[in-house]
N, C-alpha and C positions, 0 to 999 in steps of 0.2 A: 215229596221233597223237593226242594230245589238245584237245582242243575247250575242255575245260570242265575247268578246271586245278582250281576250289573242289571242285567232287566225284568230282575221278579219274575224266569221261565218255571216250569216244574215237570219237575219226570211225565205227569200225566199231561199235563200242555203238549208234550213233544209227541208222548202218546196217541194224541190225540190227533193232533196234525197227522203223523204215519196217517193213524186209520181214515180220515176226510185226503186220505191219497197219494202224501210227502212220500219221497221215496228216495229222499237225497239230501247228502247234507248240504249243500250249496241250498238248495228250498227250502230248510229249515235256518237257515242264518240269516237269510231273505226275510223271511215272513216272521220270524220271530226275536229275529236279534241275537239268538246266541254267538256268543263265540265274535265279538265285534270291539267289543268295549275290550277289556285283558286278555281274553283269550284261554282260559283260565280252564274253562270246563267242555272247550270241545270233547278231550280222550270223556267225559263226564256224557257227552250226546253222542258223541259215537258206542257209545256203551249199552245208554238209551235203546237206540237203534239198533244194534247189534241182537238185542234180546226182544224187539217187537218186529225181528224177523226179518231186515229186509236190509241186513246185514250185507245178506248174498249178491247185494244188487248193486248198494252202491256208496254204502256207509263211509268206505276203507279205513276197515281196519284189516289185521291181516291176521291169521291166525298162525300157529305156529306150527307147523308141521318137522313131522319122523325128523326129514331130511332137507336141509336147504332146500329154499327154490332162490332159482339165480331171476336177479330183476331184471325183465326185457321192457323196457322203454318205448310209452306207447300215448297216440294221442290220445289224449279228452275232449271232447266236443263240450262248447260253450252254448249256454243253456241260457237265452234269457226268461225272469218271470217277471211276471203283470201284479204289484203287492194289490190283495184282496182292501176293498175302504171296509174302512172298522165298525 
């Protein structure tokens, strides 16, 4: 199924990228171009990440808890990725 229409990226491509070691939304966005045009696919990309088991690490999807959780601001490290040749 196509997740990002603007860049023609499928859920299979996202899953394959995750299997190759990409475990953050930022990496997928940089390498595949997802959510860089209209941004409508961001939630779907994060859902595919969650289904692939990388959500606990860095997909950014928050799970619903029985008790409300107080958000505590935290510093997110900035990481630069080198683009792979096609």
